All heavy atoms as an XYZ file, in Angstrom:
765
protein
N       0.827     -1.196      0.000
C       0.000      0.000      0.000
C       0.863      1.248      0.000
O       0.498      2.267     -0.542
C      -0.953     -0.021      1.186
C      -1.924     -1.183      1.118
C      -2.848     -1.226      2.321
N      -3.341     -2.556      2.541
C      -4.414     -3.060      1.968
N      -5.095     -2.353      1.137
N      -4.792     -4.280      2.219
N       2.003      1.158      0.630
C       2.918      2.282      0.642
C       3.419      2.615     -0.751
O       3.646      3.787     -1.074
N       3.573      1.583     -1.582
C       4.031      1.806     -2.957
C       3.012      2.643     -3.729
O       3.378      3.575     -4.457
C       4.272      0.476     -3.659
N       1.750      2.343     -3.546
C       0.710      3.108     -4.242
C       0.678      4.536     -3.733
O       0.528      5.477     -4.511
C      -0.670      2.420     -4.103
C      -0.683      1.145     -4.960
C      -1.792      3.354     -4.516
C      -1.960      0.378     -4.942
N       0.855      4.711     -2.429
C       0.880      6.061     -1.869
C       2.026      6.869     -2.458
O       1.869      8.040     -2.800
C       0.994      6.006     -0.333
C       1.001      7.362      0.314
C      -0.251      8.181      0.033
O      -1.348      7.642     -0.063
N      -0.092      9.474     -0.134
N       3.190      6.255     -2.591
C       4.325      6.957     -3.185
C       4.061      7.311     -4.652
O       4.450      8.389     -5.111
C       5.590      6.111     -3.067
C       6.173      6.008     -1.664
C       7.326      5.014     -1.636
C       6.629      7.375     -1.173
N       3.383      6.428     -5.359
C       3.035      6.712     -6.754
C       2.093      7.914     -6.822
O       2.221      8.773     -7.696
C       2.391      5.493     -7.418
C       3.271      4.256     -7.464
S       4.627      4.347     -8.633
C       3.751      4.135    -10.143
N       1.162      7.999     -5.890
C       0.243      9.151     -5.848
C       0.998     10.443     -5.551
O       0.715     11.484     -6.132
C      -0.843      8.918     -4.802
C      -1.860      7.908     -5.220
C      -2.974      7.795     -4.198
N      -3.878      6.736     -4.589
C      -4.363      5.821     -3.764
N      -4.050      5.852     -2.477
N      -5.166      4.889     -4.189
N       1.944     10.359     -4.624
C       2.744     11.543     -4.301
C       3.555     12.003     -5.513
O       3.694     13.208     -5.743
C       3.675     11.251     -3.127
C       2.967     11.182     -1.792
C       3.918     10.901     -0.642
O       5.095     11.307     -0.704
O       3.468     10.258      0.320
N       4.072     11.045     -6.263
C       4.808     11.400     -7.477
C       3.910     12.173     -8.441
O       4.309     13.202     -8.987
C       5.338     10.149     -8.177
C       6.517      9.509     -7.501
S       7.071      8.010     -8.343
C       7.613      8.677     -9.918
N       2.685     11.672     -8.625
C       1.751     12.336     -9.536
C       1.412     13.735     -9.029
O       1.342     14.687     -9.812
C       0.480     11.496     -9.685
N       1.224     13.851     -7.721
C       0.915     15.143     -7.128
C       2.043     16.143     -7.381
O       1.814     17.324     -7.591
C       0.670     14.975     -5.623
C       0.355     16.275     -4.917
C      -0.911     16.846     -5.045
C       1.314     16.912     -4.144
C      -1.199     18.050     -4.400
C       1.033     18.108     -3.506
C      -0.228     18.677     -3.638
O      -0.508     19.857     -3.013
N       3.273     15.656     -7.378
C       4.446     16.509     -7.619
C       4.775     16.634     -9.106
O       5.834     17.149     -9.464
C       5.652     15.952     -6.871
S       5.474     15.998     -5.081
N       3.868     16.159     -9.954
C       4.035     16.208    -11.412
C       5.255     15.415    -11.890
O       5.890     15.771    -12.882
C       4.106     17.645    -11.902
S       2.603     18.575    -11.553
N       5.585     14.359    -11.185
C       6.652     13.455    -11.603
C       5.985     12.277    -12.296
O       5.135     11.599    -11.709
C       7.486     12.977    -10.403
C       8.133     14.167     -9.705
C       8.535     11.954    -10.856
C       8.784     13.826     -8.383
N       6.356     12.046    -13.526
C       5.736     10.990    -14.320
C       6.427      9.659    -14.026
O       7.655      9.550    -14.140
C       5.824     11.312    -15.824
C       5.208     10.196    -16.646
C       5.153     12.643    -16.125
N       5.633      8.681    -13.645
C       6.170      7.343    -13.385
C       6.433      6.649    -14.716
O       5.633      6.736    -15.640
C       5.181      6.540    -12.558
N       7.572      5.966    -14.788
C       7.909      5.223    -15.993
C       7.915      3.723    -15.685
O       7.549      3.298    -14.584
C       9.252      5.689    -16.565
C      10.415      5.528    -15.589
O      10.243      4.888    -14.528
O      11.500      6.029    -15.902
N       8.338      2.937    -16.655
C       8.344      1.486    -16.490
C       9.199      1.063    -15.299
O       8.806      0.190    -14.522
C       8.847      0.802    -17.776
O       8.005      1.192    -18.862
C       8.802     -0.709    -17.648
N      10.335      1.690    -15.125
C      11.233      1.335    -14.016
C      10.558      1.612    -12.673
O      10.642      0.803    -11.744
C      12.571      2.089    -14.136
C      13.303      1.630    -15.396
C      13.435      1.886    -12.892
C      14.497      2.481    -15.766
N       9.869      2.729    -12.584
C       9.163      3.075    -11.344
C       8.087      2.038    -11.035
O       7.976      1.556     -9.904
C       8.509      4.465    -11.461
O       9.485      5.411    -11.869
C       7.888      4.900    -10.150
N       7.304      1.698    -12.052
C       6.255      0.691    -11.852
C       6.849     -0.672    -11.513
O       6.320     -1.391    -10.659
C       5.357      0.588    -13.083
C       4.245      1.600    -13.104
C       4.353      2.771    -13.836
C       3.067      1.382    -12.391
C       3.324      3.700    -13.866
C       2.027      2.308    -12.413
C       2.166      3.462    -13.156
O       1.137      4.377    -13.181
N       7.938     -1.052    -12.191
C       8.578     -2.333    -11.888
C       8.961     -2.402    -10.414
O       8.738     -3.410     -9.746
C       9.826     -2.537    -12.746
C       9.514     -2.842    -14.185
O       8.381     -3.082    -14.563
N      10.541     -2.815    -15.013
N       9.551     -1.328     -9.911
C       9.960     -1.288     -8.506
C       8.754     -1.393     -7.579
O       8.778     -2.139     -6.591
C      10.740     -0.006     -8.221
N       7.697     -0.660     -7.904
C       6.502     -0.668     -7.048
C       5.829     -2.042     -7.044
O       5.429     -2.540     -5.974
C       5.525      0.407     -7.507
N       5.708     -2.665     -8.209
C       5.092     -4.001     -8.286
C       5.971     -5.009     -7.547
O       5.455     -5.901     -6.854
C       4.829     -4.421     -9.750
C       4.299     -5.843     -9.820
C       3.835     -3.464    -10.413
N       7.277     -4.866     -7.645
C       8.193     -5.767     -6.930
C       8.034     -5.646     -5.418
O       8.090     -6.649     -4.696
C       9.639     -5.474     -7.319
O       9.863     -5.831     -8.664
N       7.830     -4.431     -4.939
C       7.590     -4.236     -3.506
C       6.307     -4.952     -3.092
O       6.271     -5.631     -2.058
C       7.513     -2.734     -3.153
C       6.964     -2.515     -1.754
C       8.878     -2.095     -3.293
N       5.272     -4.837     -3.904
C       4.019     -5.539     -3.607
C       4.243     -7.046     -3.563
O       3.689     -7.737     -2.711
C       2.959     -5.202     -4.653
S       2.430     -3.486     -4.640
N       5.071     -7.553     -4.489
C       5.353     -8.992     -4.522
C       6.051     -9.429     -3.238
O       5.702    -10.459     -2.653
C       6.204     -9.328     -5.744
N       7.010     -8.658     -2.786
C       7.749     -9.015     -1.572
C       6.846     -9.053     -0.351
O       7.112     -9.781      0.598
C       8.900     -8.049     -1.349
C      10.017     -8.271     -2.341
C      11.153     -7.302     -2.157
C      12.185     -7.621     -3.226
N      13.124     -6.584     -3.470
N       5.780     -8.265     -0.382
C       4.843     -8.205      0.747
C       3.614     -9.082      0.534
O       2.673     -9.028      1.326
C       4.403     -6.767      0.971
S       5.745     -5.646      1.371
N       3.595     -9.859     -0.560
C       2.458    -10.726     -0.913
C       1.173     -9.929     -1.094
O       0.082    -10.435     -0.850
C       2.277    -11.847      0.114
N       1.281     -8.688     -1.514
C       0.125     -7.816     -1.746
C      -0.285     -7.914     -3.225
O      -0.087     -6.983     -4.001
C       0.474     -6.374     -1.383
C       0.719     -6.146      0.088
C      -0.565     -6.137      0.899
O      -1.651     -5.955      0.319
O      -0.471     -6.320      2.116
N      -0.865     -9.057     -3.599
C      -1.155     -9.288     -5.007
C      -2.225     -8.343     -5.548
O      -2.161     -7.944     -6.705
C      -1.516    -10.748     -5.262
C      -2.754    -11.238     -4.576
C      -2.852    -11.773     -3.331
C      -4.070    -11.234     -5.112
N      -4.150    -12.094     -3.053
C      -4.920    -11.780     -4.130
C      -4.617    -10.819     -6.324
C      -6.285    -11.932     -4.332
C      -5.978    -10.966     -6.526
C      -6.799    -11.520     -5.535
N      -3.190     -7.948     -4.718
C      -4.211     -7.016     -5.200
C      -3.586     -5.660     -5.530
O      -3.938     -5.034     -6.522
C      -5.336     -6.842     -4.170
C      -6.215     -8.061     -4.022
C      -6.174     -8.596     -2.603
O      -5.187     -8.350     -1.882
O      -7.129     -9.290     -2.236
N      -2.652     -5.224     -4.710
C      -1.938     -3.971     -4.942
C      -1.138     -4.067     -6.238
O      -1.141     -3.136     -7.050
C      -1.017     -3.694     -3.750
S       0.029     -2.246     -3.926
N      -0.457     -5.183     -6.433
C       0.324     -5.383     -7.657
C      -0.573     -5.320     -8.890
O      -0.222     -4.682     -9.891
C       1.053     -6.725     -7.605
N      -1.732     -5.941     -8.811
C      -2.653     -5.922     -9.953
C      -3.195     -4.522    -10.225
O      -3.363     -4.123    -11.381
C      -3.806     -6.905     -9.729
C      -3.428     -8.381     -9.681
C      -4.661     -9.249     -9.469
C      -2.690     -8.810    -10.935
N      -3.444     -3.756     -9.169
C      -3.894     -2.373     -9.361
C      -2.822     -1.553    -10.080
O      -3.123     -0.759    -10.968
C      -4.253     -1.725     -8.022
C      -5.632     -2.094     -7.514
C      -6.107     -1.180     -6.393
N      -5.245     -1.211     -5.215
C      -5.334     -2.108     -4.242
N      -6.239     -3.057     -4.292
N      -4.514     -2.056     -3.201
N      -1.578     -1.754     -9.669
C      -0.488     -1.034    -10.331
C      -0.362     -1.450    -11.793
O      -0.202     -0.597    -12.675
C       0.828     -1.283     -9.593
C       0.977     -0.568     -8.258
C       2.155     -1.124     -7.478
C       1.126      0.935     -8.461
N      -0.438     -2.743    -12.070
C      -0.369     -3.212    -13.455
C      -1.507     -2.631    -14.285
O      -1.310     -2.212    -15.423
C      -0.407     -4.739    -13.504
C       0.883     -5.447    -13.113
C       0.628     -6.917    -12.818
C       1.916     -5.302    -14.214
N      -2.683     -2.613    -13.702
C      -3.836     -2.039    -14.391
C      -3.621     -0.547    -14.649
O      -3.923     -0.042    -15.731
C      -5.099     -2.275    -13.556
C      -6.355     -1.901    -14.243
N      -6.865     -2.600    -15.314
C      -7.214     -0.878    -14.022
C      -7.982     -2.017    -15.714
N      -8.212     -0.977    -14.947
N      -3.076      0.142    -13.664
C      -2.813      1.568    -13.799
C      -1.798      1.882    -14.879
O      -1.831      2.956    -15.488
N      -0.899      0.958    -15.141
C       0.088      1.167    -16.199
C      -0.595      1.326    -17.554
O      -0.149      2.117    -18.386
C       1.084      0.004    -16.257
C       2.035     -0.032    -15.102
S       3.169     -1.441    -15.162
C       4.360     -0.844    -16.372
N      -1.672      0.587    -17.756
C      -2.414      0.704    -19.004
C      -3.024      2.083    -19.177
O      -2.964      2.674    -20.256
N      -3.581      2.599    -18.096
C      -4.158      3.946    -18.148
C      -3.094      5.011    -18.364
O      -3.327      6.021    -19.019
C      -4.934      4.261    -16.865
C      -6.249      3.546    -16.776
C      -6.482      2.620    -15.775
C      -7.253      3.783    -17.695
C      -7.690      1.952    -15.687
C      -8.459      3.120    -17.631
C      -8.674      2.206    -16.624
O      -9.870      1.541    -16.550
N      -1.921      4.786    -17.796
C      -0.830      5.759    -17.914
C      -0.035      5.581    -19.204
O       0.885      6.349    -19.464
C       0.118      5.617    -16.720
O      -0.568      5.837    -15.522
N      -0.378      4.551    -19.955
C       0.320      4.226    -21.210
C       1.806      3.980    -20.989
O       2.651      4.404    -21.772
C       0.092      5.302    -22.255
C      -1.374      5.447    -22.618
C      -1.580      6.527    -23.646
N      -2.982      6.808    -23.781
C      -3.698      6.468    -24.833
N      -3.159      5.832    -25.829
N      -4.973      6.780    -24.883
N       2.092      3.286    -19.892
C       3.459      2.901    -19.573
C       3.631      1.449    -20.014
O       2.788      0.602    -19.723
C       3.746      3.050    -18.061
C       5.135      2.558    -17.716
C       3.567      4.499    -17.631
N       4.727      1.173    -20.694
C       4.981     -0.159    -21.236
C       5.209     -1.176    -20.119
O       6.001     -0.951    -19.207
C       6.210     -0.127    -22.137
C       6.587     -1.479    -22.694
C       7.903     -1.470    -23.447
O       8.635     -0.466    -23.374
O       8.203     -2.480    -24.081
N       4.499     -2.301    -20.225
C       4.710     -3.418    -19.298
C       5.745     -4.345    -19.922
O       5.649     -4.697    -21.089
C       3.414     -4.182    -19.062
C       2.338     -3.364    -18.404
C       1.036     -4.142    -18.348
C      -0.111     -3.246    -17.954
N      -1.404     -3.889    -18.134
N       6.723     -4.734    -19.135
C       7.780     -5.613    -19.596
C       7.677     -6.971    -18.905
O       6.889     -7.139    -17.971
C       9.143     -4.993    -19.302
C       9.370     -3.650    -19.946
C      10.665     -3.010    -19.474
O      11.190     -3.325    -18.423
N      11.175     -2.092    -20.293
N       8.510     -7.891    -19.336
C       8.549     -9.204    -18.697
C       8.793     -9.060    -17.200
O       8.131     -9.721    -16.387
C       9.654    -10.073    -19.338
O       9.393    -10.183    -20.741
C       9.690    -11.462    -18.721
N       9.709     -8.192    -16.822
C      10.023     -7.979    -15.400
C       8.781     -7.518    -14.634
O       8.520     -7.969    -13.513
C      11.157     -6.948    -15.242
C      12.459     -7.514    -15.807
C      11.327     -6.520    -13.796
C      13.557     -6.490    -15.942
N       8.009     -6.647    -15.260
C       6.797     -6.122    -14.617
C       5.807     -7.246    -14.351
O       5.286     -7.384    -13.233
C       6.125     -5.070    -15.525
O       7.097     -4.233    -16.121
C       5.117     -4.244    -14.750
N       5.526     -8.016    -15.403
C       4.583     -9.122    -15.251
C       5.109    -10.167    -14.271
O       4.331    -10.719    -13.480
C       4.307     -9.773    -16.601
C       3.278     -9.053    -17.425
C       3.651     -8.309    -18.538
C       1.926     -9.143    -17.121
C       2.707     -7.664    -19.320
C       0.974     -8.502    -17.899
C       1.364     -7.762    -18.991
O       0.423     -7.131    -19.762
N       6.408    -10.463    -14.329
C       6.968    -11.456    -13.411
C       6.759    -11.042    -11.957
O       6.439    -11.876    -11.113
C       8.454    -11.671    -13.681
C       8.711    -12.525    -14.895
O       7.796    -13.094    -15.484
N       9.966    -12.618    -15.291
N       6.925     -9.769    -11.675
C       6.683     -9.281    -10.315
C       5.216     -9.454     -9.945
O       4.891     -9.831     -8.813
C       7.108     -7.824    -10.189
N       4.322     -9.206    -10.889
C       2.891     -9.391    -10.633
C       2.537    -10.849    -10.391
O       1.790    -11.175     -9.461
N       3.081    -11.747    -11.211
C       2.826    -13.176    -11.034
C       3.415    -13.641     -9.704
O       2.792    -14.422     -8.976
C       3.391    -13.997    -12.226
C       3.245    -15.488    -11.965
C       2.686    -13.621    -13.524
N       4.587    -13.131     -9.362
C       5.205    -13.483     -8.087
C       4.352    -13.018     -6.913
O       4.211    -13.733     -5.911
C       6.604    -12.862     -8.008
O       7.198    -13.135     -6.775
N       3.781    -11.830     -7.017
C       2.886    -11.335     -5.957
C       1.682    -12.261     -5.806
O       1.276    -12.585     -4.685
C       2.433     -9.914     -6.267
N       1.133    -12.692     -6.929
C      -0.010    -13.619     -6.889
C       0.410    -14.945     -6.270
O      -0.333    -15.536     -5.482
C      -0.562    -13.837     -8.291
S      -1.343    -12.375     -9.000
N       1.586    -15.416     -6.625
C       2.105    -16.675     -6.081
C       2.240    -16.587     -4.570
O       1.796    -17.465     -3.840
C       3.454    -16.984     -6.733
C       4.110    -18.260     -6.238
C       5.172    -18.019     -5.201
O       5.858    -16.998     -5.263
O       5.306    -18.872     -4.310
N       2.813    -15.503     -4.092
C       3.006    -15.348     -2.648
C       1.676    -15.194     -1.913
O       1.567    -15.533     -0.739
C       3.923    -14.173     -2.363
C       5.361    -14.495     -2.758
C       6.311    -13.376     -2.387
C       7.730    -13.817     -2.638
N       8.273    -13.396     -3.896
N       0.666    -14.689     -2.614
C      -0.653    -14.549     -2.017
C      -1.582    -15.715     -2.307
O      -2.774    -15.660     -2.007
N      -1.037    -16.793     -2.897
C      -1.807    -17.995     -3.245
C      -3.011    -17.661     -4.126
O      -4.066    -18.257     -4.013
C      -2.238    -18.748     -1.987
N      -2.825    -16.693     -5.020
C      -3.899    -16.256     -5.921
C      -3.594    -16.794     -7.327
O      -3.045    -16.102     -8.174
C      -3.996    -14.740     -5.924
N      -3.952    -18.069     -7.553
C      -3.571    -18.714     -8.795
C      -4.368    -18.222    -10.000
O      -3.834    -18.157    -11.107
C      -3.660    -20.233     -8.671
C      -5.037    -20.767     -8.442
C      -5.658    -20.916     -7.240
C      -5.941    -21.221     -9.427
N      -6.919    -21.430     -7.423
C      -7.117    -21.633     -8.753
C      -5.896    -21.325    -10.812
C      -8.221    -22.134     -9.431
C      -6.993    -21.829    -11.489
C      -8.143    -22.235    -10.794
N      -5.618    -17.857     -9.819
C      -6.431    -17.387    -10.955
C      -5.855    -16.095    -11.536
O      -5.634    -16.006    -12.754
C      -7.922    -17.243    -10.559
C      -8.719    -16.595    -11.681
C      -8.509    -18.599    -10.201
N      -5.577    -15.072    -10.713
C      -4.966    -13.866    -11.277
C      -3.579    -14.134    -11.874
O      -3.196    -13.499    -12.863
C      -4.871    -12.896    -10.100
C      -5.777    -13.418     -9.060
C      -5.919    -14.883     -9.300
N      -2.830    -15.067    -11.301
C      -1.513    -15.396    -11.848
C      -1.647    -15.923    -13.276
O      -0.914    -15.503    -14.183
C      -0.802    -16.416    -10.962
N      -2.610    -16.818    -13.476
C      -2.826    -17.365    -14.817
C      -3.373    -16.303    -15.771
O      -3.035    -16.296    -16.957
C      -3.758    -18.572    -14.762
C      -3.210    -19.794    -14.025
C      -4.220    -20.935    -14.043
C      -1.875    -20.241    -14.602
N      -4.172    -15.393    -15.249
C      -4.679    -14.306    -16.083
C      -3.532    -13.420    -16.578
O      -3.528    -12.975    -17.715
C      -5.714    -13.469    -15.323
C      -6.340    -12.371    -16.151
C      -7.047    -12.901    -17.386
O      -7.900    -13.780    -17.298
N      -6.693    -12.381    -18.561
N      -2.560    -13.177    -15.704
C      -1.401    -12.389    -16.120
C      -0.626    -13.098    -17.232
O      -0.129    -12.446    -18.155
C      -0.494    -12.092    -14.925
C      -1.028    -11.073    -13.927
C      -0.088    -10.947    -12.733
C      -1.236     -9.716    -14.583
N      -0.542    -14.432    -17.162
C       0.105    -15.179    -18.253
C      -0.613    -14.936    -19.573
O       0.022    -14.716    -20.610
C       0.108    -16.681    -17.953
C       1.154    -17.216    -17.007
C       0.959    -18.711    -16.793
C       2.542    -16.960    -17.539
N      -1.939    -14.978    -19.534
C      -2.733    -14.720    -20.741
C      -2.552    -13.282    -21.213
O      -2.433    -13.026    -22.412
C      -4.219    -15.022    -20.500
C      -4.507    -16.471    -20.307
N      -4.360    -17.415    -21.297
C      -4.916    -17.148    -19.215
C      -4.679    -18.609    -20.837
N      -5.022    -18.478    -19.570
N      -2.522    -12.352    -20.275
C      -2.323    -10.948    -20.632
C      -0.975    -10.741    -21.311
O      -0.858     -9.953    -22.259
C      -2.404    -10.049    -19.391
C      -3.796     -9.971    -18.788
O      -4.758    -10.460    -19.421
O      -3.908     -9.430    -17.674
N       0.039    -11.446    -20.826
C       1.360    -11.343    -21.443
C       1.314    -11.808    -22.896
O       1.881    -11.158    -23.790
C       2.394    -12.180    -20.675
C       2.765    -11.609    -19.331
S       3.914    -12.667    -18.407
C       5.467    -12.176    -19.175
N       0.634    -12.919    -23.130
C       0.513    -13.430    -24.499
C      -0.245    -12.442    -25.372
O       0.168    -12.149    -26.507
C      -0.177    -14.795    -24.491
N      -1.350    -11.914    -24.844
C      -2.151    -10.950    -25.603
C      -1.361     -9.690    -25.929
O      -1.548     -9.093    -26.988
C      -3.419    -10.567    -24.829
C      -4.419    -11.708    -24.730
O      -4.287    -12.695    -25.479
O      -5.325    -11.614    -23.878
N      -0.485     -9.293    -25.011
C       0.309     -8.075    -25.198
C       1.637     -8.348    -25.910
O       2.437     -7.434    -26.095
C       0.602     -7.428    -23.837
O      -0.589     -7.090    -23.184
N       1.862     -9.600    -26.249
C       3.101    -10.021    -26.917
C       4.348     -9.708    -26.084
O       5.380     -9.294    -26.606
C       3.214     -9.409    -28.302
C       2.063     -9.780    -29.215
C       2.315     -9.287    -30.621
N       1.137     -9.315    -31.462
C       0.591    -10.392    -32.011
N       1.098    -11.568    -31.777
N      -0.469    -10.302    -32.782
N       4.192     -9.903    -24.770
C       5.320     -9.747    -23.861
C       5.894    -11.142    -23.622
O       5.155    -12.088    -23.328
C       4.887     -9.096    -22.524
C       6.034     -9.050    -21.536
C       4.339     -7.702    -22.776
N       7.187    -11.278    -23.754
C       7.846    -12.573    -23.635
C       7.749    -13.124    -22.225
O       8.009    -12.424    -21.245
C       9.318    -12.446    -24.029
C      10.041    -13.769    -24.052
C      11.464    -13.622    -24.576
O      11.883    -12.545    -24.967
N      12.204    -14.711    -24.582
N       7.359    -14.389    -22.132
C       7.335    -15.103    -20.857
C       8.639    -15.888    -20.739
O       9.201    -16.293    -21.744
C       6.128    -16.029    -20.799
C       4.813    -15.233    -20.808
C       3.631    -16.109    -21.023
N       3.530    -16.366    -22.477
C       2.564    -17.068    -23.028
N       1.622    -17.604    -22.301
N       2.539    -17.246    -24.330
N       9.096    -16.110    -19.513
C      10.334    -16.853    -19.321
C      10.160    -17.868    -18.193
O       9.056    -18.047    -17.668
C      11.514    -15.899    -19.078
C      11.340    -15.019    -17.860
O      10.614    -15.351    -16.931
N      12.012    -13.881    -17.843
N      11.248    -18.521    -17.814
C      11.154    -19.564    -16.790
C      10.692    -18.998    -15.451
O       9.973    -19.674    -14.708
C      12.500    -20.274    -16.629
O      13.504    -19.363    -16.233
N      11.058    -17.758    -15.153
C      10.603    -17.129    -13.899
C       9.085    -16.978    -13.916
O       8.412    -17.266    -12.926
C      11.291    -15.771    -13.692
C      12.798    -15.972    -13.498
C      10.688    -15.022    -12.506
C      13.605    -14.693    -13.558
N       8.559    -16.549    -15.057
C       7.110    -16.383    -15.200
C       6.396    -17.699    -14.914
O       5.461    -17.757    -14.103
C       6.754    -15.930    -16.628
O       7.620    -14.887    -17.045
C       5.310    -15.469    -16.710
N       6.838    -18.746    -15.610
C       6.171    -20.043    -15.470
C       6.385    -20.662    -14.091
O       5.454    -21.247    -13.530
C       6.633    -20.994    -16.570
C       6.032    -20.653    -17.908
C       6.791    -20.051    -18.893
C       4.689    -20.910    -18.176
C       6.237    -19.720    -20.127
C       4.133    -20.582    -19.394
C       4.903    -19.998    -20.367
O       4.353    -19.664    -21.580
N       7.580    -20.539    -13.525
C       7.819    -21.089    -12.196
C       6.919    -20.447    -11.153
O       6.351    -21.129    -10.292
C       9.288    -20.908    -11.787
C      10.209    -21.840    -12.531
O       9.797    -22.872    -13.046
N      11.476    -21.468    -12.607
N       6.759    -19.124    -11.231
C       5.887    -18.422    -10.284
C       4.429    -18.832    -10.476
O       3.698    -19.027     -9.497
C       6.037    -16.910    -10.433
O       7.302    -16.488    -10.042
N       4.021    -18.980    -11.731
C       2.634    -19.365    -12.011
C       2.349    -20.789    -11.515
O       1.297    -21.056    -10.905
C       2.335    -19.251    -13.502
N       3.275    -21.700    -11.758
C       3.107    -23.077    -11.293
C       3.051    -23.101     -9.767
O       2.203    -23.778     -9.175
C       4.245    -23.974    -11.822
C       4.273    -25.322    -11.106
C       4.102    -24.177    -13.328
N       3.908    -22.353     -9.125
C       3.906    -22.286     -7.667
C       2.602    -21.710     -7.140
O       2.062    -22.182     -6.140
C       5.097    -21.448     -7.189
O       5.151    -21.433     -5.799
N       2.076    -20.686     -7.828
C       0.779    -20.116     -7.424
C      -0.321    -21.166     -7.502
O      -1.176    -21.255     -6.605
C       0.438    -18.913     -8.301
N      -0.295    -21.981     -8.558
C      -1.304    -23.025     -8.708
C      -1.177    -24.066     -7.594
O      -2.184    -24.588     -7.112
C      -1.172    -23.707    -10.067
S      -1.631    -22.645    -11.444
N       0.046    -24.331     -7.176
C       0.263    -25.300     -6.101
C      -0.205    -24.801     -4.743
O      -0.535    -25.589     -3.870
N      -0.236    -23.493     -4.573
C      -0.657    -22.905     -3.293
C      -2.150    -22.622     -3.244
O      -2.695    -22.414     -2.172
C       0.114    -21.612     -3.032
C       1.583    -21.847     -2.774
C       2.308    -20.540     -2.515
C       3.778    -20.796     -2.262
N       4.499    -19.552     -2.005
N      -2.777    -22.515     -4.427
C      -4.183    -22.121     -4.491
C      -5.143    -23.241     -4.277
O      -4.918    -24.355     -4.080
């Protein structure tokens, strides 16, 4: 939740968040198992027209894995395919682990 608050403060100060900023924020959510927060940030990237990368999605899938949220993890895999973002072994390992916890 702190990551989202910092993103809001950046916007208030007219600082534009880029892919690196979002990657860091989603990664923080993953470390805290805050998968809903990670998904909100990923969704917000679309509105902000910020490019989502493999690293971004991997952090989101990892957040879902840590929160035992296998359905959103699999949805992110589909979103990656739809967006033509490359999936890698980290992506699949996190998704498989999420399915095992769910």
